DRENMARLO-962536 format. One record per residue (C-alpha): residue in three letters; residue number from 1; x, y, z. Coordinates in steps of 0.5 Angstrom, whole numbers, plus 2048, in hexadecimal, padded with zeros to 3 digits. Example, Ala and Ser with C-alpha at 12.3 -4.5 7.8 and 13.67 -1.06 7.14 Angstrom:
<pt><type>ALA</type><seq>1</seq><c1>819</c1><c2>7F7</c2><c3>810</c3></pt>
<pt><type>SER</type><seq>2</seq><c1>81B</c1><c2>7FE</c2><c3>80E</c3></pt>
***
This chain:
<pt><type>MET</type><seq>1</seq><c1>7F7</c1><c2>801</c2><c3>7DE</c3></pt>
<pt><type>ASP</type><seq>2</seq><c1>7FB</c1><c2>807</c2><c3>7DD</c3></pt>
<pt><type>HIS</type><seq>3</seq><c1>802</c1><c2>80A</c2><c3>7E0</c3></pt>
<pt><type>ASN</type><seq>4</seq><c1>7FF</c1><c2>80C</c2><c3>7E6</c3></pt>
<pt><type>ASP</type><seq>5</seq><c1>7FC</c1><c2>805</c2><c3>7E8</c3></pt>
<pt><type>HIS</type><seq>6</seq><c1>803</c1><c2>802</c2><c3>7E6</c3></pt>
<pt><type>VAL</type><seq>7</seq><c1>807</c1><c2>807</c2><c3>7EA</c3></pt>
<pt><type>ASN</type><seq>8</seq><c1>802</c1><c2>805</c2><c3>7F0</c3></pt>
<pt><type>LEU</type><seq>9</seq><c1>803</c1><c2>7FE</c2><c3>7EF</c3></pt>
<pt><type>LEU</type><seq>10</seq><c1>80B</c1><c2>7FF</c2><c3>7F0</c3></pt>
<pt><type>ARG</type><seq>11</seq><c1>80B</c1><c2>805</c2><c3>7F5</c3></pt>
<pt><type>PRO</type><seq>12</seq><c1>80A</c1><c2>801</c2><c3>7FC</c3></pt>
<pt><type>ALA</type><seq>13</seq><c1>810</c1><c2>7FE</c2><c3>7FB</c3></pt>
<pt><type>ASP</type><seq>14</seq><c1>813</c1><c2>805</c2><c3>7FD</c3></pt>
<pt><type>LEU</type><seq>15</seq><c1>819</c1><c2>804</c2><c3>7F8</c3></pt>
<pt><type>GLU</type><seq>16</seq><c1>81F</c1><c2>808</c2><c3>7F9</c3></pt>
<pt><type>GLN</type><seq>17</seq><c1>822</c1><c2>80D</c2><c3>7F4</c3></pt>
<pt><type>GLY</type><seq>18</seq><c1>827</c1><c2>80B</c2><c3>7EF</c3></pt>
<pt><type>GLY</type><seq>19</seq><c1>82A</c1><c2>804</c2><c3>7EE</c3></pt>
<pt><type>SER</type><seq>20</seq><c1>82A</c1><c2>7FF</c2><c3>7E8</c3></pt>
<pt><type>TRP</type><seq>21</seq><c1>824</c1><c2>7FC</c2><c3>7E6</c3></pt>
<pt><type>ALA</type><seq>22</seq><c1>821</c1><c2>7F7</c2><c3>7E1</c3></pt>
<pt><type>ASP</type><seq>23</seq><c1>81A</c1><c2>7F7</c2><c3>7DE</c3></pt>
<pt><type>LEU</type><seq>24</seq><c1>819</c1><c2>7EF</c2><c3>7DC</c3></pt>
<pt><type>GLY</type><seq>25</seq><c1>814</c1><c2>7EF</c2><c3>7D7</c3></pt>
<pt><type>ALA</type><seq>26</seq><c1>814</c1><c2>7F6</c2><c3>7D6</c3></pt>
<pt><type>GLY</type><seq>27</seq><c1>80F</c1><c2>7F6</c2><c3>7D0</c3></pt>
<pt><type>SER</type><seq>28</seq><c1>80E</c1><c2>7FD</c2><c3>7CE</c3></pt>
<pt><type>GLY</type><seq>29</seq><c1>810</c1><c2>800</c2><c3>7D5</c3></pt>
<pt><type>ALA</type><seq>30</seq><c1>80A</c1><c2>801</c2><c3>7D9</c3></pt>
<pt><type>PHE</type><seq>31</seq><c1>80D</c1><c2>7FF</c2><c3>7DF</c3></pt>
<pt><type>THR</type><seq>32</seq><c1>814</c1><c2>801</c2><c3>7DD</c3></pt>
<pt><type>PHE</type><seq>33</seq><c1>811</c1><c2>808</c2><c3>7DD</c3></pt>
<pt><type>ALA</type><seq>34</seq><c1>80E</c1><c2>807</c2><c3>7E4</c3></pt>
<pt><type>LEU</type><seq>35</seq><c1>814</c1><c2>805</c2><c3>7E7</c3></pt>
<pt><type>ARG</type><seq>36</seq><c1>818</c1><c2>80B</c2><c3>7E4</c3></pt>
<pt><type>GLU</type><seq>37</seq><c1>813</c1><c2>80F</c2><c3>7E7</c3></pt>
<pt><type>LEU</type><seq>38</seq><c1>815</c1><c2>80C</c2><c3>7EE</c3></pt>
<pt><type>ILE</type><seq>39</seq><c1>81C</c1><c2>80B</c2><c3>7EE</c3></pt>
<pt><type>GLY</type><seq>40</seq><c1>81E</c1><c2>811</c2><c3>7EA</c3></pt>
<pt><type>ALA</type><seq>41</seq><c1>822</c1><c2>814</c2><c3>7E4</c3></pt>
<pt><type>SER</type><seq>42</seq><c1>829</c1><c2>812</c2><c3>7E7</c3></pt>
<pt><type>ALA</type><seq>43</seq><c1>827</c1><c2>80A</c2><c3>7E7</c3></pt>
<pt><type>SER</type><seq>44</seq><c1>829</c1><c2>806</c2><c3>7E1</c3></pt>
<pt><type>ILE</type><seq>45</seq><c1>823</c1><c2>801</c2><c3>7DF</c3></pt>
<pt><type>HIS</type><seq>46</seq><c1>825</c1><c2>7FB</c2><c3>7DA</c3></pt>
<pt><type>ALA</type><seq>47</seq><c1>81E</c1><c2>7FA</c2><c3>7D6</c3></pt>
<pt><type>VAL</type><seq>48</seq><c1>81E</c1><c2>7F2</c2><c3>7D4</c3></pt>
<pt><type>ASP</type><seq>49</seq><c1>819</c1><c2>7F0</c2><c3>7CF</c3></pt>
<pt><type>LYS</type><seq>50</seq><c1>81A</c1><c2>7EB</c2><c3>7C9</c3></pt>
<pt><type>ASP</type><seq>51</seq><c1>815</c1><c2>7F0</c2><c3>7C5</c3></pt>
<pt><type>ARG</type><seq>52</seq><c1>81A</c1><c2>7F5</c2><c3>7C1</c3></pt>
<pt><type>ASN</type><seq>53</seq><c1>814</c1><c2>7F9</c2><c3>7BF</c3></pt>
<pt><type>ASP</type><seq>54</seq><c1>811</c1><c2>7FA</c2><c3>7C6</c3></pt>
<pt><type>LEU</type><seq>55</seq><c1>818</c1><c2>7FC</c2><c3>7C9</c3></pt>
<pt><type>ASN</type><seq>56</seq><c1>819</c1><c2>801</c2><c3>7C3</c3></pt>
<pt><type>ARG</type><seq>57</seq><c1>812</c1><c2>804</c2><c3>7C5</c3></pt>
<pt><type>LEU</type><seq>58</seq><c1>814</c1><c2>804</c2><c3>7CC</c3></pt>
<pt><type>LYS</type><seq>59</seq><c1>81B</c1><c2>808</c2><c3>7CB</c3></pt>
<pt><type>LYS</type><seq>60</seq><c1>817</c1><c2>80D</c2><c3>7C6</c3></pt>
<pt><type>ASP</type><seq>61</seq><c1>812</c1><c2>80E</c2><c3>7CC</c3></pt>
<pt><type>TYR</type><seq>62</seq><c1>817</c1><c2>80E</c2><c3>7D1</c3></pt>
<pt><type>GLU</type><seq>63</seq><c1>81B</c1><c2>814</c2><c3>7CD</c3></pt>
<pt><type>ILE</type><seq>64</seq><c1>814</c1><c2>818</c2><c3>7CC</c3></pt>
<pt><type>ARG</type><seq>65</seq><c1>812</c1><c2>817</c2><c3>7D4</c3></pt>
<pt><type>PHE</type><seq>66</seq><c1>819</c1><c2>818</c2><c3>7D7</c3></pt>
<pt><type>GLY</type><seq>67</seq><c1>81D</c1><c2>81C</c2><c3>7D2</c3></pt>
<pt><type>ASN</type><seq>68</seq><c1>822</c1><c2>817</c2><c3>7D1</c3></pt>
<pt><type>SER</type><seq>69</seq><c1>824</c1><c2>80F</c2><c3>7D1</c3></pt>
<pt><type>GLU</type><seq>70</seq><c1>82B</c1><c2>810</c2><c3>7D4</c3></pt>
<pt><type>ASN</type><seq>71</seq><c1>829</c1><c2>80B</c2><c3>7DA</c3></pt>
<pt><type>LEU</type><seq>72</seq><c1>825</c1><c2>806</c2><c3>7D6</c3></pt>
<pt><type>LYS</type><seq>73</seq><c1>828</c1><c2>800</c2><c3>7D3</c3></pt>
<pt><type>ILE</type><seq>74</seq><c1>824</c1><c2>7FC</c2><c3>7CE</c3></pt>
<pt><type>ILE</type><seq>75</seq><c1>825</c1><c2>7F5</c2><c3>7CE</c3></pt>
<pt><type>VAL</type><seq>76</seq><c1>822</c1><c2>7F1</c2><c3>7C8</c3></pt>
<pt><type>GLU</type><seq>77</seq><c1>822</c1><c2>7EA</c2><c3>7CC</c3></pt>
<pt><type>ASP</type><seq>78</seq><c1>81E</c1><c2>7E5</c2><c3>7CF</c3></pt>
<pt><type>PHE</type><seq>79</seq><c1>81F</c1><c2>7E6</c2><c3>7D6</c3></pt>
<pt><type>SER</type><seq>80</seq><c1>81D</c1><c2>7DE</c2><c3>7D8</c3></pt>
<pt><type>LEU</type><seq>81</seq><c1>823</c1><c2>7DC</c2><c3>7D5</c3></pt>
<pt><type>PRO</type><seq>82</seq><c1>82B</c1><c2>7DE</c2><c3>7D7</c3></pt>
<pt><type>LEU</type><seq>83</seq><c1>82C</c1><c2>7E5</c2><c3>7D4</c3></pt>
<pt><type>ALA</type><seq>84</seq><c1>831</c1><c2>7E6</c2><c3>7CF</c3></pt>
<pt><type>THR</type><seq>85</seq><c1>831</c1><c2>7ED</c2><c3>7D1</c3></pt>
<pt><type>PRO</type><seq>86</seq><c1>835</c1><c2>7EE</c2><c3>7D8</c3></pt>
<pt><type>LEU</type><seq>87</seq><c1>831</c1><c2>7F1</c2><c3>7DD</c3></pt>
<pt><type>PRO</type><seq>88</seq><c1>834</c1><c2>7F4</c2><c3>7E3</c3></pt>
<pt><type>MET</type><seq>89</seq><c1>832</c1><c2>7F2</c2><c3>7EA</c3></pt>
<pt><type>LEU</type><seq>90</seq><c1>82B</c1><c2>7F5</c2><c3>7EB</c3></pt>
<pt><type>ASP</type><seq>91</seq><c1>828</c1><c2>7F9</c2><c3>7F1</c3></pt>
<pt><type>GLY</type><seq>92</seq><c1>821</c1><c2>7F7</c2><c3>7EE</c3></pt>
<pt><type>ILE</type><seq>93</seq><c1>81D</c1><c2>7F3</c2><c3>7E9</c3></pt>
<pt><type>VAL</type><seq>94</seq><c1>816</c1><c2>7F4</c2><c3>7E7</c3></pt>
<pt><type>MET</type><seq>95</seq><c1>812</c1><c2>7EF</c2><c3>7E3</c3></pt>
<pt><type>ALA</type><seq>96</seq><c1>80B</c1><c2>7F1</c2><c3>7E2</c3></pt>
<pt><type>ASN</type><seq>97</seq><c1>807</c1><c2>7ED</c2><c3>7DE</c3></pt>
<pt><type>SER</type><seq>98</seq><c1>80D</c1><c2>7E9</c2><c3>7DB</c3></pt>
<pt><type>LEU</type><seq>99</seq><c1>80E</c1><c2>7E3</c2><c3>7DF</c3></pt>
<pt><type>HIS</type><seq>100</seq><c1>807</c1><c2>7E0</c2><c3>7DE</c3></pt>
<pt><type>TYR</type><seq>101</seq><c1>809</c1><c2>7DE</c2><c3>7D7</c3></pt>
<pt><type>PHE</type><seq>102</seq><c1>80D</c1><c2>7D8</c2><c3>7D9</c3></pt>
<pt><type>LYS</type><seq>103</seq><c1>80C</c1><c2>7D2</c2><c3>7DD</c3></pt>
<pt><type>GLU</type><seq>104</seq><c1>813</c1><c2>7D1</c2><c3>7E0</c3></pt>
<pt><type>ARG</type><seq>105</seq><c1>812</c1><c2>7D7</c2><c3>7E4</c3></pt>
<pt><type>VAL</type><seq>106</seq><c1>816</c1><c2>7D4</c2><c3>7EA</c3></pt>
<pt><type>LYS</type><seq>107</seq><c1>81C</c1><c2>7D3</c2><c3>7E5</c3></pt>
<pt><type>ILE</type><seq>108</seq><c1>81B</c1><c2>7DA</c2><c3>7E2</c3></pt>
<pt><type>LEU</type><seq>109</seq><c1>81B</c1><c2>7DD</c2><c3>7E9</c3></pt>
<pt><type>GLY</type><seq>110</seq><c1>821</c1><c2>7DA</c2><c3>7EB</c3></pt>
<pt><type>HIS</type><seq>111</seq><c1>825</c1><c2>7DD</c2><c3>7E5</c3></pt>
<pt><type>VAL</type><seq>112</seq><c1>822</c1><c2>7E4</c2><c3>7E7</c3></pt>
<pt><type>ARG</type><seq>113</seq><c1>824</c1><c2>7E3</c2><c3>7EE</c3></pt>
<pt><type>SER</type><seq>114</seq><c1>82B</c1><c2>7E2</c2><c3>7EC</c3></pt>
<pt><type>LEU</type><seq>115</seq><c1>82B</c1><c2>7E9</c2><c3>7E8</c3></pt>
<pt><type>LEU</type><seq>116</seq><c1>829</c1><c2>7ED</c2><c3>7EF</c3></pt>
<pt><type>LYS</type><seq>117</seq><c1>82E</c1><c2>7EF</c2><c3>7F4</c3></pt>
<pt><type>PRO</type><seq>118</seq><c1>82E</c1><c2>7ED</c2><c3>7FB</c3></pt>
<pt><type>ASN</type><seq>119</seq><c1>827</c1><c2>7F0</c2><c3>7FE</c3></pt>
<pt><type>GLY</type><seq>120</seq><c1>825</c1><c2>7F2</c2><c3>7F7</c3></pt>
<pt><type>LEU</type><seq>121</seq><c1>81E</c1><c2>7F3</c2><c3>7F6</c3></pt>
<pt><type>LEU</type><seq>122</seq><c1>819</c1><c2>7EF</c2><c3>7F1</c3></pt>
<pt><type>LEU</type><seq>123</seq><c1>813</c1><c2>7F2</c2><c3>7EF</c3></pt>
<pt><type>VAL</type><seq>124</seq><c1>80D</c1><c2>7EE</c2><c3>7EC</c3></pt>
<pt><type>VAL</type><seq>125</seq><c1>807</c1><c2>7F0</c2><c3>7E9</c3></pt>
<pt><type>GLU</type><seq>126</seq><c1>802</c1><c2>7EB</c2><c3>7E7</c3></pt>
<pt><type>TYR</type><seq>127</seq><c1>7FB</c1><c2>7E9</c2><c3>7E7</c3></pt>
<pt><type>ASN</type><seq>128</seq><c1>7F8</c1><c2>7E6</c2><c3>7ED</c3></pt>
<pt><type>VAL</type><seq>129</seq><c1>7F6</c1><c2>7DF</c2><c3>7EB</c3></pt>
<pt><type>ASP</type><seq>130</seq><c1>7F9</c1><c2>7D8</c2><c3>7EA</c3></pt>
<pt><type>SER</type><seq>131</seq><c1>7F5</c1><c2>7D6</c2><c3>7E3</c3></pt>
<pt><type>GLY</type><seq>132</seq><c1>7F6</c1><c2>7DA</c2><c3>7DD</c3></pt>
<pt><type>ASN</type><seq>133</seq><c1>7F4</c1><c2>7DA</c2><c3>7D5</c3></pt>
<pt><type>LEU</type><seq>134</seq><c1>7F7</c1><c2>7DA</c2><c3>7CE</c3></pt>
<pt><type>TRP</type><seq>135</seq><c1>7FA</c1><c2>7E2</c2><c3>7D0</c3></pt>
<pt><type>VAL</type><seq>136</seq><c1>7FC</c1><c2>7E1</c2><c3>7D7</c3></pt>
<pt><type>PRO</type><seq>137</seq><c1>7FE</c1><c2>7D9</c2><c3>7D7</c3></pt>
<pt><type>TYR</type><seq>138</seq><c1>801</c1><c2>7D9</c2><c3>7DE</c3></pt>
<pt><type>PRO</type><seq>139</seq><c1>7FF</c1><c2>7DE</c2><c3>7E3</c3></pt>
<pt><type>PHE</type><seq>140</seq><c1>800</c1><c2>7DD</c2><c3>7EA</c3></pt>
<pt><type>SER</type><seq>141</seq><c1>7FD</c1><c2>7E0</c2><c3>7F0</c3></pt>
<pt><type>PHE</type><seq>142</seq><c1>801</c1><c2>7E3</c2><c3>7F6</c3></pt>
<pt><type>GLU</type><seq>143</seq><c1>800</c1><c2>7DD</c2><c3>7FA</c3></pt>
<pt><type>THR</type><seq>144</seq><c1>803</c1><c2>7D9</c2><c3>7F4</c3></pt>
<pt><type>PHE</type><seq>145</seq><c1>808</c1><c2>7DE</c2><c3>7F4</c3></pt>
<pt><type>LYS</type><seq>146</seq><c1>80A</c1><c2>7DD</c2><c3>7FB</c3></pt>
<pt><type>LYS</type><seq>147</seq><c1>80C</c1><c2>7D5</c2><c3>7F9</c3></pt>
<pt><type>LEU</type><seq>148</seq><c1>80F</c1><c2>7D7</c2><c3>7F3</c3></pt>
<pt><type>ALA</type><seq>149</seq><c1>814</c1><c2>7DC</c2><c3>7F6</c3></pt>
<pt><type>ALA</type><seq>150</seq><c1>816</c1><c2>7D7</c2><c3>7FC</c3></pt>
<pt><type>GLN</type><seq>151</seq><c1>817</c1><c2>7D2</c2><c3>7F7</c3></pt>
<pt><type>SER</type><seq>152</seq><c1>81C</c1><c2>7D6</c2><c3>7F3</c3></pt>
<pt><type>GLY</type><seq>153</seq><c1>820</c1><c2>7D8</c2><c3>7F9</c3></pt>
<pt><type>PHE</type><seq>154</seq><c1>81C</c1><c2>7DF</c2><c3>7FB</c3></pt>
<pt><type>GLY</type><seq>155</seq><c1>819</c1><c2>7E0</c2><c3>801</c3></pt>
<pt><type>GLU</type><seq>156</seq><c1>812</c1><c2>7E3</c2><c3>803</c3></pt>
<pt><type>PRO</type><seq>157</seq><c1>80F</c1><c2>7E8</c2><c3>7FE</c3></pt>
<pt><type>ARG</type><seq>158</seq><c1>80C</c1><c2>7EE</c2><c3>800</c3></pt>
<pt><type>LEU</type><seq>159</seq><c1>805</c1><c2>7EF</c2><c3>7FD</c3></pt>
<pt><type>LEU</type><seq>160</seq><c1>805</c1><c2>7F7</c2><c3>7FB</c3></pt>
<pt><type>ALA</type><seq>161</seq><c1>7FF</c1><c2>7F8</c2><c3>7F8</c3></pt>
<pt><type>LYS</type><seq>162</seq><c1>7F9</c1><c2>7F6</c2><c3>7F4</c3></pt>
<pt><type>HIS</type><seq>163</seq><c1>7F5</c1><c2>7F9</c2><c3>7EE</c3></pt>
<pt><type>PRO</type><seq>164</seq><c1>7EF</c1><c2>7F6</c2><c3>7EB</c3></pt>
<pt><type>SER</type><seq>165</seq><c1>7EF</c1><c2>7F3</c2><c3>7E4</c3></pt>
<pt><type>SER</type><seq>166</seq><c1>7E9</c1><c2>7F2</c2><c3>7DF</c3></pt>
<pt><type>PHE</type><seq>167</seq><c1>7ED</c1><c2>7ED</c2><c3>7DC</c3></pt>
<pt><type>LEU</type><seq>168</seq><c1>7EF</c1><c2>7E8</c2><c3>7E1</c3></pt>
<pt><type>ARG</type><seq>169</seq><c1>7EC</c1><c2>7EB</c2><c3>7E8</c3></pt>
<pt><type>GLU</type><seq>170</seq><c1>7F2</c1><c2>7EF</c2><c3>7EB</c3></pt>
<pt><type>PHE</type><seq>171</seq><c1>7F9</c1><c2>7F0</c2><c3>7EA</c3></pt>
<pt><type>TYR</type><seq>172</seq><c1>7FE</c1><c2>7F0</c2><c3>7F0</c3></pt>
<pt><type>SER</type><seq>173</seq><c1>805</c1><c2>7F3</c2><c3>7F1</c3></pt>
<pt><type>ALA</type><seq>174</seq><c1>80A</c1><c2>7EF</c2><c3>7F6</c3></pt>
<pt><type>ALA</type><seq>175</seq><c1>811</c1><c2>7F1</c2><c3>7F8</c3></pt>
<pt><type>ILE</type><seq>176</seq><c1>816</c1><c2>7EC</c2><c3>7FA</c3></pt>
<pt><type>GLN</type><seq>177</seq><c1>81E</c1><c2>7ED</c2><c3>7FC</c3></pt>
<pt><type>ASN</type><seq>178</seq><c1>823</c1><c2>7E8</c2><c3>7FA</c3></pt>
<pt><type>GLN</type><seq>179</seq><c1>826</c1><c2>7E6</c2><c3>801</c3></pt>
<pt><type>THR</type><seq>180</seq><c1>82C</c1><c2>7E3</c2><c3>7FE</c3></pt>
***
């Protein structure tokens, strides 16, 4: 996938400009860049990942692409655990290919939900399969995501888009609001 594919997976969410967002499991920033394109320069983005090298690359590439990184906050931590670095209540969170590394997805989604403002938006990008492999141990189809969302206190997710994958069939993106 390229940048346009990343943007097109998130675009159907019709995101408002601005706000405070997090990319949990940001890696080197593929979906951070897509998010920034959709929510604009006035938004703040908290890029969270436990790999410092990936986040350093993200920050450098962000500065090259957008001229500065004033609104980008780099947080080197494991998002699956309570964060030592406090986040503001978030308007939205992106989790793109990050939740499939964890078996305790309901617990993590419950934690993620606590980071969102009421009516805050969670965007998930995932492989649309329920069995993984060594590199993607716990993927979950959109049908399974519906169950995980309900078990973690969210309402019904909305399927946004699909994109073919040569690795595990296809990706999907979904949006779900924090109904608290």
